[in-house]
TORKOL-4160 file (C-alpha; in steps of 0.2 Angstrom, whole numbers, padded with zeros to 4 digits, m for minus):
454
<pt num="1" X="m0016" Y="m0224" Z="0124"/>
<pt num="2" X="m0006" Y="m0213" Z="0136"/>
<pt num="3" X="m0014" Y="m0211" Z="0153"/>
<pt num="4" X="m0008" Y="m0193" Z="0156"/>
<pt num="5" X="m0009" Y="m0182" Z="0141"/>
<pt num="6" X="0005" Y="m0170" Z="0139"/>
<pt num="7" X="0003" Y="m0152" Z="0144"/>
<pt num="8" X="0003" Y="m0139" Z="0129"/>
<pt num="9" X="0020" Y="m0134" Z="0134"/>
<pt num="10" X="0027" Y="m0152" Z="0134"/>
<pt num="11" X="0018" Y="m0155" Z="0117"/>
<pt num="12" X="0026" Y="m0140" Z="0109"/>
<pt num="13" X="0043" Y="m0145" Z="0116"/>
<pt num="14" X="0041" Y="m0163" Z="0110"/>
<pt num="15" X="0029" Y="m0163" Z="0095"/>
<pt num="16" X="0036" Y="m0149" Z="0083"/>
<pt num="17" X="0049" Y="m0161" Z="0076"/>
<pt num="18" X="0038" Y="m0175" Z="0075"/>
<pt num="19" X="0025" Y="m0165" Z="0065"/>
<pt num="20" X="0038" Y="m0158" Z="0054"/>
<pt num="21" X="0045" Y="m0175" Z="0050"/>
<pt num="22" X="0029" Y="m0181" Z="0042"/>
<pt num="23" X="0031" Y="m0169" Z="0027"/>
<pt num="24" X="0045" Y="m0173" Z="0016"/>
<pt num="25" X="0046" Y="m0172" Z="m0003"/>
<pt num="26" X="0051" Y="m0188" Z="m0013"/>
<pt num="27" X="0068" Y="m0186" Z="m0021"/>
<pt num="28" X="0071" Y="m0194" Z="m0038"/>
<pt num="29" X="0089" Y="m0200" Z="m0039"/>
<pt num="30" X="0100" Y="m0196" Z="m0053"/>
<pt num="31" X="0110" Y="m0210" Z="m0062"/>
<pt num="32" X="0128" Y="m0209" Z="m0059"/>
<pt num="33" X="0131" Y="m0211" Z="m0078"/>
<pt num="34" X="0138" Y="m0229" Z="m0075"/>
<pt num="35" X="0130" Y="m0234" Z="m0091"/>
<pt num="36" X="0134" Y="m0219" Z="m0101"/>
<pt num="37" X="0150" Y="m0212" Z="m0107"/>
<pt num="38" X="0154" Y="m0193" Z="m0110"/>
<pt num="39" X="0162" Y="m0198" Z="m0126"/>
<pt num="40" X="0162" Y="m0213" Z="m0138"/>
<pt num="41" X="0173" Y="m0228" Z="m0133"/>
<pt num="42" X="0187" Y="m0230" Z="m0144"/>
<pt num="43" X="0187" Y="m0246" Z="m0155"/>
<pt num="44" X="0203" Y="m0252" Z="m0146"/>
<pt num="45" X="0194" Y="m0251" Z="m0129"/>
<pt num="46" X="0178" Y="m0261" Z="m0135"/>
<pt num="47" X="0175" Y="m0276" Z="m0124"/>
<pt num="48" X="0169" Y="m0291" Z="m0134"/>
<pt num="49" X="0159" Y="m0304" Z="m0125"/>
<pt num="50" X="0149" Y="m0319" Z="m0127"/>
<pt num="51" X="0134" Y="m0325" Z="m0118"/>
<pt num="52" X="0134" Y="m0343" Z="m0112"/>
<pt num="53" X="0116" Y="m0347" Z="m0108"/>
<pt num="54" X="0102" Y="m0337" Z="m0117"/>
<pt num="55" X="0087" Y="m0342" Z="m0108"/>
<pt num="56" X="0076" Y="m0329" Z="m0098"/>
<pt num="57" X="0090" Y="m0320" Z="m0089"/>
<pt num="58" X="0102" Y="m0323" Z="m0103"/>
<pt num="59" X="0091" Y="m0313" Z="m0115"/>
<pt num="60" X="0088" Y="m0300" Z="m0103"/>
<pt num="61" X="0107" Y="m0297" Z="m0101"/>
<pt num="62" X="0109" Y="m0297" Z="m0120"/>
<pt num="63" X="0096" Y="m0283" Z="m0122"/>
<pt num="64" X="0104" Y="m0274" Z="m0107"/>
<pt num="65" X="0121" Y="m0274" Z="m0116"/>
<pt num="66" X="0114" Y="m0264" Z="m0130"/>
<pt num="67" X="0112" Y="m0249" Z="m0118"/>
<pt num="68" X="0131" Y="m0251" Z="m0112"/>
<pt num="69" X="0143" Y="m0241" Z="m0123"/>
<pt num="70" X="0159" Y="m0249" Z="m0129"/>
<pt num="71" X="0153" Y="m0268" Z="m0128"/>
<pt num="72" X="0150" Y="m0280" Z="m0142"/>
<pt num="73" X="0142" Y="m0297" Z="m0142"/>
<pt num="74" X="0151" Y="m0308" Z="m0154"/>
<pt num="75" X="0144" Y="m0325" Z="m0149"/>
<pt num="76" X="0130" Y="m0334" Z="m0140"/>
<pt num="77" X="0128" Y="m0352" Z="m0133"/>
<pt num="78" X="0114" Y="m0362" Z="m0127"/>
<pt num="79" X="0108" Y="m0380" Z="m0126"/>
<pt num="80" X="0091" Y="m0376" Z="m0133"/>
<pt num="81" X="0092" Y="m0372" Z="m0152"/>
<pt num="82" X="0077" Y="m0360" Z="m0152"/>
<pt num="83" X="0086" Y="m0349" Z="m0139"/>
<pt num="84" X="0099" Y="m0345" Z="m0152"/>
<pt num="85" X="0086" Y="m0336" Z="m0162"/>
<pt num="86" X="0080" Y="m0327" Z="m0146"/>
<pt num="87" X="0097" Y="m0322" Z="m0142"/>
<pt num="88" X="0100" Y="m0314" Z="m0159"/>
<pt num="89" X="0084" Y="m0305" Z="m0157"/>
<pt num="90" X="0088" Y="m0299" Z="m0140"/>
<pt num="91" X="0105" Y="m0292" Z="m0146"/>
<pt num="92" X="0098" Y="m0285" Z="m0162"/>
<pt num="93" X="0110" Y="m0295" Z="m0173"/>
<pt num="94" X="0104" Y="m0309" Z="m0183"/>
<pt num="95" X="0122" Y="m0314" Z="m0188"/>
<pt num="96" X="0129" Y="m0317" Z="m0171"/>
<pt num="97" X="0138" Y="m0334" Z="m0170"/>
<pt num="98" X="0128" Y="m0347" Z="m0160"/>
<pt num="99" X="0132" Y="m0364" Z="m0154"/>
<pt num="100" X="0128" Y="m0377" Z="m0141"/>
<pt num="101" X="0146" Y="m0380" Z="m0136"/>
<pt num="102" X="0153" Y="m0367" Z="m0124"/>
<pt num="103" X="0171" Y="m0373" Z="m0126"/>
<pt num="104" X="0171" Y="m0366" Z="m0144"/>
<pt num="105" X="0167" Y="m0349" Z="m0137"/>
<pt num="106" X="0181" Y="m0350" Z="m0124"/>
<pt num="107" X="0193" Y="m0355" Z="m0139"/>
<pt num="108" X="0189" Y="m0338" Z="m0148"/>
<pt num="109" X="0202" Y="m0325" Z="m0147"/>
<pt num="110" X="0190" Y="m0311" Z="m0150"/>
<pt num="111" X="0180" Y="m0315" Z="m0133"/>
<pt num="112" X="0187" Y="m0305" Z="m0119"/>
<pt num="113" X="0173" Y="m0309" Z="m0106"/>
<pt num="114" X="0158" Y="m0321" Z="m0104"/>
<pt num="115" X="0141" Y="m0319" Z="m0096"/>
<pt num="116" X="0137" Y="m0335" Z="m0088"/>
<pt num="117" X="0118" Y="m0338" Z="m0086"/>
<pt num="118" X="0116" Y="m0356" Z="m0085"/>
<pt num="119" X="0108" Y="m0368" Z="m0072"/>
<pt num="120" X="0116" Y="m0366" Z="m0055"/>
<pt num="121" X="0123" Y="m0384" Z="m0055"/>
<pt num="122" X="0133" Y="m0380" Z="m0071"/>
<pt num="123" X="0141" Y="m0364" Z="m0065"/>
<pt num="124" X="0157" Y="m0371" Z="m0058"/>
<pt num="125" X="0162" Y="m0382" Z="m0073"/>
<pt num="126" X="0160" Y="m0367" Z="m0086"/>
<pt num="127" X="0166" Y="m0354" Z="m0073"/>
<pt num="128" X="0183" Y="m0364" Z="m0071"/>
<pt num="129" X="0185" Y="m0367" Z="m0089"/>
<pt num="130" X="0182" Y="m0349" Z="m0093"/>
<pt num="131" X="0195" Y="m0343" Z="m0080"/>
<pt num="132" X="0207" Y="m0355" Z="m0087"/>
<pt num="133" X="0204" Y="m0349" Z="m0104"/>
<pt num="134" X="0208" Y="m0331" Z="m0099"/>
<pt num="135" X="0191" Y="m0324" Z="m0100"/>
<pt num="136" X="0183" Y="m0312" Z="m0087"/>
<pt num="137" X="0166" Y="m0319" Z="m0080"/>
<pt num="138" X="0150" Y="m0311" Z="m0076"/>
<pt num="139" X="0141" Y="m0325" Z="m0067"/>
<pt num="140" X="0123" Y="m0325" Z="m0063"/>
<pt num="141" X="0117" Y="m0328" Z="m0045"/>
<pt num="142" X="0119" Y="m0338" Z="m0035"/>
<pt num="143" X="0137" Y="m0340" Z="m0038"/>
<pt num="144" X="0137" Y="m0358" Z="m0033"/>
<pt num="145" X="0127" Y="m0374" Z="m0031"/>
<pt num="146" X="0136" Y="m0381" Z="m0017"/>
<pt num="147" X="0149" Y="m0374" Z="m0004"/>
<pt num="148" X="0162" Y="m0385" Z="m0013"/>
<pt num="149" X="0158" Y="m0377" Z="m0029"/>
<pt num="150" X="0160" Y="m0360" Z="m0022"/>
<pt num="151" X="0177" Y="m0362" Z="m0015"/>
<pt num="152" X="0183" Y="m0370" Z="m0031"/>
<pt num="153" X="0176" Y="m0355" Z="m0041"/>
<pt num="154" X="0185" Y="m0342" Z="m0029"/>
<pt num="155" X="0201" Y="m0352" Z="m0031"/>
<pt num="156" X="0200" Y="m0352" Z="m0050"/>
<pt num="157" X="0196" Y="m0334" Z="m0052"/>
<pt num="158" X="0211" Y="m0329" Z="m0041"/>
<pt num="159" X="0223" Y="m0342" Z="m0048"/>
<pt num="160" X="0220" Y="m0335" Z="m0066"/>
<pt num="161" X="0218" Y="m0316" Z="m0060"/>
<pt num="162" X="0201" Y="m0314" Z="m0068"/>
<pt num="163" X="0189" Y="m0300" Z="m0066"/>
<pt num="164" X="0173" Y="m0308" Z="m0059"/>
<pt num="165" X="0156" Y="m0300" Z="m0055"/>
<pt num="166" X="0141" Y="m0310" Z="m0048"/>
<pt num="167" X="0124" Y="m0305" Z="m0055"/>
<pt num="168" X="0114" Y="m0298" Z="m0040"/>
<pt num="169" X="0112" Y="m0281" Z="m0048"/>
<pt num="170" X="0106" Y="m0272" Z="m0033"/>
<pt num="171" X="0124" Y="m0270" Z="m0028"/>
<pt num="172" X="0125" Y="m0257" Z="m0043"/>
<pt num="173" X="0109" Y="m0249" Z="m0040"/>
<pt num="174" X="0108" Y="m0230" Z="m0037"/>
<pt num="175" X="0094" Y="m0233" Z="m0024"/>
<pt num="176" X="0105" Y="m0245" Z="m0014"/>
<pt num="177" X="0120" Y="m0233" Z="m0016"/>
<pt num="178" X="0109" Y="m0220" Z="m0007"/>
<pt num="179" X="0104" Y="m0233" Z="0006"/>
<pt num="180" X="0122" Y="m0237" Z="0009"/>
<pt num="181" X="0126" Y="m0218" Z="0011"/>
<pt num="182" X="0113" Y="m0216" Z="0024"/>
<pt num="183" X="0119" Y="m0232" Z="0033"/>
<pt num="184" X="0137" Y="m0227" Z="0033"/>
<pt num="185" X="0133" Y="m0209" Z="0039"/>
<pt num="186" X="0128" Y="m0216" Z="0056"/>
<pt num="187" X="0111" Y="m0209" Z="0056"/>
<pt num="188" X="0103" Y="m0225" Z="0060"/>
<pt num="189" X="0113" Y="m0227" Z="0076"/>
<pt num="190" X="0116" Y="m0245" Z="0081"/>
<pt num="191" X="0108" Y="m0257" Z="0069"/>
<pt num="192" X="0104" Y="m0274" Z="0077"/>
<pt num="193" X="0089" Y="m0280" Z="0067"/>
<pt num="194" X="0087" Y="m0281" Z="0048"/>
<pt num="195" X="0072" Y="m0289" Z="0039"/>
<pt num="196" X="0069" Y="m0292" Z="0021"/>
<pt num="197" X="0057" Y="m0302" Z="0010"/>
<pt num="198" X="0052" Y="m0304" Z="m0008"/>
<pt num="199" X="0035" Y="m0312" Z="m0011"/>
<pt num="200" X="0027" Y="m0317" Z="m0027"/>
<pt num="201" X="0010" Y="m0324" Z="m0032"/>
<pt num="202" X="0009" Y="m0331" Z="m0049"/>
<pt num="203" X="0014" Y="m0347" Z="m0058"/>
<pt num="204" X="0027" Y="m0338" Z="m0067"/>
<pt num="205" X="0034" Y="m0331" Z="m0051"/>
<pt num="206" X="0035" Y="m0349" Z="m0045"/>
<pt num="207" X="0044" Y="m0355" Z="m0060"/>
<pt num="208" X="0030" Y="m0364" Z="m0068"/>
<pt num="209" X="0035" Y="m0358" Z="m0086"/>
<pt num="210" X="0026" Y="m0364" Z="m0101"/>
<pt num="211" X="0035" Y="m0378" Z="m0111"/>
<pt num="212" X="0039" Y="m0372" Z="m0129"/>
<pt num="213" X="0030" Y="m0382" Z="m0142"/>
<pt num="214" X="0047" Y="m0387" Z="m0151"/>
<pt num="215" X="0055" Y="m0393" Z="m0135"/>
<pt num="216" X="0062" Y="m0411" Z="m0138"/>
<pt num="217" X="0078" Y="m0421" Z="m0137"/>
<pt num="218" X="0082" Y="m0415" Z="m0155"/>
<pt num="219" X="0081" Y="m0397" Z="m0150"/>
<pt num="220" X="0089" Y="m0399" Z="m0133"/>
<pt num="221" X="0106" Y="m0406" Z="m0128"/>
<pt num="222" X="0099" Y="m0415" Z="m0113"/>
<pt num="223" X="0114" Y="m0425" Z="m0107"/>
<pt num="224" X="0125" Y="m0409" Z="m0107"/>
<pt num="225" X="0111" Y="m0401" Z="m0097"/>
<pt num="226" X="0112" Y="m0414" Z="m0084"/>
<pt num="227" X="0131" Y="m0412" Z="m0082"/>
<pt num="228" X="0135" Y="m0420" Z="m0065"/>
<pt num="229" X="0117" Y="m0422" Z="m0060"/>
<pt num="230" X="0108" Y="m0439" Z="m0058"/>
<pt num="231" X="0105" Y="m0447" Z="m0075"/>
<pt num="232" X="0087" Y="m0448" Z="m0081"/>
<pt num="233" X="0076" Y="m0448" Z="m0096"/>
<pt num="234" X="0072" Y="m0432" Z="m0105"/>
<pt num="235" X="0060" Y="m0421" Z="m0095"/>
<pt num="236" X="0056" Y="m0404" Z="m0103"/>
<pt num="237" X="0049" Y="m0398" Z="m0086"/>
<pt num="238" X="0065" Y="m0401" Z="m0078"/>
<pt num="239" X="0074" Y="m0392" Z="m0091"/>
<pt num="240" X="0063" Y="m0376" Z="m0091"/>
<pt num="241" X="0058" Y="m0376" Z="m0073"/>
<pt num="242" X="0075" Y="m0381" Z="m0066"/>
<pt num="243" X="0074" Y="m0370" Z="m0051"/>
<pt num="244" X="0061" Y="m0382" Z="m0043"/>
<pt num="245" X="0073" Y="m0396" Z="m0042"/>
<pt num="246" X="0088" Y="m0399" Z="m0030"/>
<pt num="247" X="0099" Y="m0407" Z="m0044"/>
<pt num="248" X="0100" Y="m0391" Z="m0053"/>
<pt num="249" X="0095" Y="m0376" Z="m0042"/>
<pt num="250" X="0094" Y="m0369" Z="m0025"/>
<pt num="251" X="0075" Y="m0365" Z="m0025"/>
<pt num="252" X="0069" Y="m0348" Z="m0017"/>
<pt num="253" X="0086" Y="m0346" Z="m0007"/>
<pt num="254" X="0096" Y="m0346" Z="m0023"/>
<pt num="255" X="0083" Y="m0336" Z="m0034"/>
<pt num="256" X="0078" Y="m0323" Z="m0021"/>
<pt num="257" X="0087" Y="m0324" Z="m0005"/>
<pt num="258" X="0103" Y="m0321" Z="m0014"/>
<pt num="259" X="0097" Y="m0304" Z="m0019"/>
<pt num="260" X="0091" Y="m0299" Z="m0002"/>
<pt num="261" X="0107" Y="m0305" Z="0006"/>
<pt num="262" X="0118" Y="m0296" Z="m0007"/>
<pt num="263" X="0108" Y="m0280" Z="m0004"/>
<pt num="264" X="0110" Y="m0281" Z="0015"/>
<pt num="265" X="0129" Y="m0285" Z="0013"/>
<pt num="266" X="0132" Y="m0271" Z="0002"/>
<pt num="267" X="0122" Y="m0258" Z="0012"/>
<pt num="268" X="0129" Y="m0263" Z="0028"/>
<pt num="269" X="0147" Y="m0265" Z="0022"/>
<pt num="270" X="0147" Y="m0284" Z="0026"/>
<pt num="271" X="0158" Y="m0296" Z="0017"/>
<pt num="272" X="0157" Y="m0312" Z="0027"/>
<pt num="273" X="0145" Y="m0327" Z="0027"/>
<pt num="274" X="0132" Y="m0328" Z="0041"/>
<pt num="275" X="0138" Y="m0338" Z="0056"/>
<pt num="276" X="0122" Y="m0348" Z="0058"/>
<pt num="277" X="0104" Y="m0350" Z="0051"/>
<pt num="278" X="0087" Y="m0357" Z="0056"/>
<pt num="279" X="0074" Y="m0360" Z="0043"/>
<pt num="280" X="0055" Y="m0364" Z="0043"/>
<pt num="281" X="0043" Y="m0365" Z="0028"/>
<pt num="282" X="0034" Y="m0378" Z="0018"/>
<pt num="283" X="0026" Y="m0383" Z="0001"/>
<pt num="284" X="0008" Y="m0376" Z="0003"/>
<pt num="285" X="0002" Y="m0372" Z="m0015"/>
<pt num="286" X="0013" Y="m0377" Z="m0029"/>
<pt num="287" X="0012" Y="m0396" Z="m0026"/>
<pt num="288" X="0018" Y="m0400" Z="m0044"/>
<pt num="289" X="0032" Y="m0412" Z="m0040"/>
<pt num="290" X="0045" Y="m0399" Z="m0035"/>
<pt num="291" X="0057" Y="m0402" Z="m0022"/>
<pt num="292" X="0059" Y="m0385" Z="m0014"/>
<pt num="293" X="0046" Y="m0376" Z="m0003"/>
<pt num="294" X="0035" Y="m0362" Z="m0009"/>
<pt num="295" X="0037" Y="m0353" Z="0007"/>
<pt num="296" X="0054" Y="m0351" Z="0017"/>
<pt num="297" X="0059" Y="m0340" Z="0031"/>
<pt num="298" X="0077" Y="m0340" Z="0038"/>
<pt num="299" X="0085" Y="m0331" Z="0053"/>
<pt num="300" X="0103" Y="m0327" Z="0051"/>
<pt num="301" X="0116" Y="m0323" Z="0064"/>
<pt num="302" X="0130" Y="m0310" Z="0060"/>
<pt num="303" X="0143" Y="m0303" Z="0072"/>
<pt num="304" X="0134" Y="m0286" Z="0074"/>
<pt num="305" X="0116" Y="m0289" Z="0069"/>
<pt num="306" X="0102" Y="m0302" Z="0066"/>
<pt num="307" X="0094" Y="m0304" Z="0049"/>
<pt num="308" X="0077" Y="m0312" Z="0045"/>
<pt num="309" X="0072" Y="m0315" Z="0027"/>
<pt num="310" X="0057" Y="m0323" Z="0019"/>
<pt num="311" X="0051" Y="m0328" Z="0002"/>
<pt num="312" X="0033" Y="m0333" Z="m0001"/>
<pt num="313" X="0026" Y="m0338" Z="m0018"/>
<pt num="314" X="0008" Y="m0337" Z="m0012"/>
<pt num="315" X="0006" Y="m0318" Z="m0009"/>
<pt num="316" X="0012" Y="m0303" Z="m0020"/>
<pt num="317" X="0020" Y="m0293" Z="m0007"/>
<pt num="318" X="0034" Y="m0287" Z="m0018"/>
<pt num="319" X="0052" Y="m0283" Z="m0012"/>
<pt num="320" X="0056" Y="m0275" Z="0005"/>
<pt num="321" X="0071" Y="m0271" Z="0016"/>
<pt num="322" X="0071" Y="m0263" Z="0033"/>
<pt num="323" X="0086" Y="m0259" Z="0044"/>
<pt num="324" X="0081" Y="m0255" Z="0062"/>
<pt num="325" X="0093" Y="m0244" Z="0071"/>
<pt num="326" X="0093" Y="m0235" Z="0088"/>
<pt num="327" X="0091" Y="m0218" Z="0080"/>
<pt num="328" X="0082" Y="m0222" Z="0064"/>
<pt num="329" X="0074" Y="m0234" Z="0052"/>
<pt num="330" X="0079" Y="m0236" Z="0033"/>
<pt num="331" X="0067" Y="m0246" Z="0022"/>
<pt num="332" X="0066" Y="m0250" Z="0004"/>
<pt num="333" X="0050" Y="m0255" Z="m0004"/>
<pt num="334" X="0052" Y="m0260" Z="m0023"/>
<pt num="335" X="0060" Y="m0244" Z="m0030"/>
<pt num="336" X="0057" Y="m0232" Z="m0016"/>
<pt num="337" X="0069" Y="m0229" Z="m0001"/>
<pt num="338" X="0063" Y="m0221" Z="0015"/>
<pt num="339" X="0073" Y="m0215" Z="0030"/>
<pt num="340" X="0064" Y="m0211" Z="0046"/>
<pt num="341" X="0073" Y="m0204" Z="0061"/>
<pt num="342" X="0068" Y="m0210" Z="0079"/>
<pt num="343" X="0063" Y="m0197" Z="0091"/>
<pt num="344" X="0077" Y="m0199" Z="0103"/>
<pt num="345" X="0074" Y="m0183" Z="0113"/>
<pt num="346" X="0070" Y="m0184" Z="0131"/>
<pt num="347" X="0052" Y="m0188" Z="0135"/>
<pt num="348" X="0043" Y="m0187" Z="0152"/>
<pt num="349" X="0036" Y="m0204" Z="0158"/>
<pt num="350" X="0018" Y="m0205" Z="0155"/>
<pt num="351" X="0013" Y="m0223" Z="0157"/>
<pt num="352" X="0019" Y="m0230" Z="0174"/>
<pt num="353" X="0015" Y="m0214" Z="0183"/>
<pt num="354" X="m0003" Y="m0218" Z="0180"/>
<pt num="355" X="m0002" Y="m0228" Z="0196"/>
<pt num="356" X="0004" Y="m0213" Z="0206"/>
<pt num="357" X="m0007" Y="m0201" Z="0216"/>
<pt num="358" X="m0010" Y="m0185" Z="0207"/>
<pt num="359" X="0001" Y="m0175" Z="0219"/>
<pt num="360" X="0016" Y="m0186" Z="0215"/>
<pt num="361" X="0012" Y="m0186" Z="0196"/>
<pt num="362" X="0012" Y="m0167" Z="0196"/>
<pt num="363" X="0028" Y="m0166" Z="0206"/>
<pt num="364" X="0037" Y="m0178" Z="0194"/>
<pt num="365" X="0031" Y="m0168" Z="0179"/>
<pt num="366" X="0035" Y="m0151" Z="0187"/>
<pt num="367" X="0053" Y="m0157" Z="0191"/>
<pt num="368" X="0055" Y="m0165" Z="0173"/>
<pt num="369" X="0050" Y="m0148" Z="0166"/>
<pt num="370" X="0063" Y="m0139" Z="0176"/>
<pt num="371" X="0076" Y="m0151" Z="0171"/>
<pt num="372" X="0072" Y="m0151" Z="0153"/>
<pt num="373" X="0068" Y="m0132" Z="0148"/>
<pt num="374" X="0057" Y="m0131" Z="0133"/>
<pt num="375" X="0062" Y="m0122" Z="0117"/>
<pt num="376" X="0050" Y="m0108" Z="0111"/>
<pt num="377" X="0039" Y="m0115" Z="0097"/>
<pt num="378" X="0045" Y="m0102" Z="0085"/>
<pt num="379" X="0063" Y="m0105" Z="0089"/>
<pt num="380" X="0062" Y="m0124" Z="0088"/>
<pt num="381" X="0073" Y="m0132" Z="0074"/>
<pt num="382" X="0070" Y="m0149" Z="0067"/>
<pt num="383" X="0087" Y="m0157" Z="0063"/>
<pt num="384" X="0081" Y="m0172" Z="0054"/>
<pt num="385" X="0065" Y="m0176" Z="0043"/>
<pt num="386" X="0059" Y="m0191" Z="0034"/>
<pt num="387" X="0069" Y="m0193" Z="0018"/>
<pt num="388" X="0061" Y="m0202" Z="0003"/>
<pt num="389" X="0070" Y="m0207" Z="m0013"/>
<pt num="390" X="0066" Y="m0216" Z="m0029"/>
<pt num="391" X="0073" Y="m0221" Z="m0045"/>
<pt num="392" X="0069" Y="m0212" Z="m0061"/>
<pt num="393" X="0056" Y="m0219" Z="m0074"/>
<pt num="394" X="0064" Y="m0233" Z="m0084"/>
<pt num="395" X="0080" Y="m0235" Z="m0073"/>
<pt num="396" X="0088" Y="m0252" Z="m0075"/>
<pt num="397" X="0101" Y="m0258" Z="m0061"/>
<pt num="398" X="0104" Y="m0272" Z="m0073"/>
<pt num="399" X="0112" Y="m0260" Z="m0086"/>
<pt num="400" X="0122" Y="m0252" Z="m0072"/>
<pt num="401" X="0128" Y="m0268" Z="m0065"/>
<pt num="402" X="0134" Y="m0274" Z="m0083"/>
<pt num="403" X="0142" Y="m0257" Z="m0085"/>
<pt num="404" X="0152" Y="m0259" Z="m0069"/>
<pt num="405" X="0158" Y="m0276" Z="m0075"/>
<pt num="406" X="0163" Y="m0271" Z="m0092"/>
<pt num="407" X="0171" Y="m0256" Z="m0086"/>
<pt num="408" X="0181" Y="m0267" Z="m0074"/>
<pt num="409" X="0186" Y="m0278" Z="m0088"/>
<pt num="410" X="0192" Y="m0263" Z="m0097"/>
<pt num="411" X="0202" Y="m0255" Z="m0083"/>
<pt num="412" X="0206" Y="m0270" Z="m0072"/>
<pt num="413" X="0199" Y="m0261" Z="m0057"/>
<pt num="414" X="0190" Y="m0274" Z="m0046"/>
<pt num="415" X="0171" Y="m0273" Z="m0043"/>
<pt num="416" X="0162" Y="m0274" Z="m0027"/>
<pt num="417" X="0152" Y="m0290" Z="m0030"/>
<pt num="418" X="0167" Y="m0301" Z="m0034"/>
<pt num="419" X="0170" Y="m0319" Z="m0031"/>
<pt num="420" X="0172" Y="m0317" Z="m0013"/>
<pt num="421" X="0157" Y="m0306" Z="m0010"/>
<pt num="422" X="0147" Y="m0318" Z="m0021"/>
<pt num="423" X="0153" Y="m0334" Z="m0012"/>
<pt num="424" X="0148" Y="m0327" Z="0005"/>
<pt num="425" X="0130" Y="m0323" Z="m0001"/>
<pt num="426" X="0129" Y="m0340" Z="m0009"/>
<pt num="427" X="0135" Y="m0348" Z="0008"/>
<pt num="428" X="0120" Y="m0339" Z="0015"/>
<pt num="429" X="0108" Y="m0348" Z="0003"/>
<pt num="430" X="0116" Y="m0365" Z="0006"/>
<pt num="431" X="0114" Y="m0362" Z="0025"/>
<pt num="432" X="0096" Y="m0358" Z="0023"/>
<pt num="433" X="0092" Y="m0374" Z="0013"/>
<pt num="434" X="0103" Y="m0385" Z="0024"/>
<pt num="435" X="0093" Y="m0379" Z="0039"/>
<pt num="436" X="0077" Y="m0382" Z="0031"/>
<pt num="437" X="0080" Y="m0399" Z="0023"/>
<pt num="438" X="0089" Y="m0406" Z="0039"/>
<pt num="439" X="0077" Y="m0397" Z="0051"/>
<pt num="440" X="0091" Y="m0391" Z="0061"/>
<pt num="441" X="0102" Y="m0375" Z="0065"/>
<pt num="442" X="0114" Y="m0374" Z="0051"/>
<pt num="443" X="0131" Y="m0367" Z="0057"/>
<pt num="444" X="0145" Y="m0361" Z="0045"/>
<pt num="445" X="0162" Y="m0369" Z="0051"/>
<pt num="446" X="0173" Y="m0355" Z="0045"/>
<pt num="447" X="0189" Y="m0365" Z="0049"/>
<pt num="448" X="0185" Y="m0380" Z="0040"/>
<pt num="449" X="0174" Y="m0371" Z="0026"/>
<pt num="450" X="0159" Y="m0382" Z="0028"/>
<pt num="451" X="0141" Y="m0382" Z="0035"/>
<pt num="452" X="0138" Y="m0392" Z="0050"/>
<pt num="453" X="0123" Y="m0395" Z="0062"/>
<pt num="454" X="0122" Y="m0384" Z="0077"/>
């Protein structure tokens, strides 16, 4: 509490803007019609695609595709037979061709692009084959399972001149576009600190998915699932809860950090890997044989700011971002964005002068008033207020992200979240896990393209 309450004159001079800034209406953002077309798409411009991987995310993509004009799903592929039925139900077409063998899809002449929604450790193999087959690729996040995989995938995309988009859909969100607009305007001033977290508190949020009753070696191609991972007997839990295990996934870093880093990179205009990472965390609740922690926090170094991200599977805190600048703060909580300006107008010192004699305090405040003439209350003008934005009911950034990809396939114009962007955020995930499992500072060696101990 201030030791020297301001005079009424000083309150009027300083407080009018602060009071006015507390009352701001919430603006509902209007979609940019990314997923709509002013006229029907000509049959000759229809993009025909196949989904390789039709599990949870794969089926979500198939359902989303039904809201994007000018696209048609012509085939689906998954190693678990029952997912063929689920895929057909998601796309609303019981006659869509289905297979376990992804190469038969890549051989089809009527497939322009593929959605790749398989386990992280199988991304590289299928991605490289798809690029070599002349297919454009929408690849789920994280783009890679290892640094080496990511570098090879970038090379494959560029060698074959393919359109590639990585699946962190926030990059196509109208909410994040507004955040980027505010960031780019300079209204935040110098941003040196960015915080983000995504917390969940349920078995499903921790990937403890139920095992379907028909899951067996007869209905699942287990050996193909293992790919280049360690050979082991059939284990349905590993197949359906693969994110828990280092052989197949990247844990919380690959599942959720990648969204947070992609959002931060997009809003701030960053397209580089973090230079350094330090991690802390642990396995506190979900002690079910998993190999990744259920709580992890990582501090990242970037050239112009520092980033702290956290994922906690033991509290339903939701999704949150905050960009802290010298002139304002921008935050996103779930589907609501708020910009709040800092009060950067001059203020008289009211703390340290508490140790001065009254005569000197009065002298200081009198001189301060003379040097900072007050504006009459009625003539005061507030230049900035708190701004709040939200997305309309039913809005889907997944649909918009797909629409951006399919439009790029059609026009050959590059997307924002291409293979370079996706690789940089994946490296951030790898840095986090490297730091955690090696109990060290993880440093990105840009020259040699590898992670080393700091």
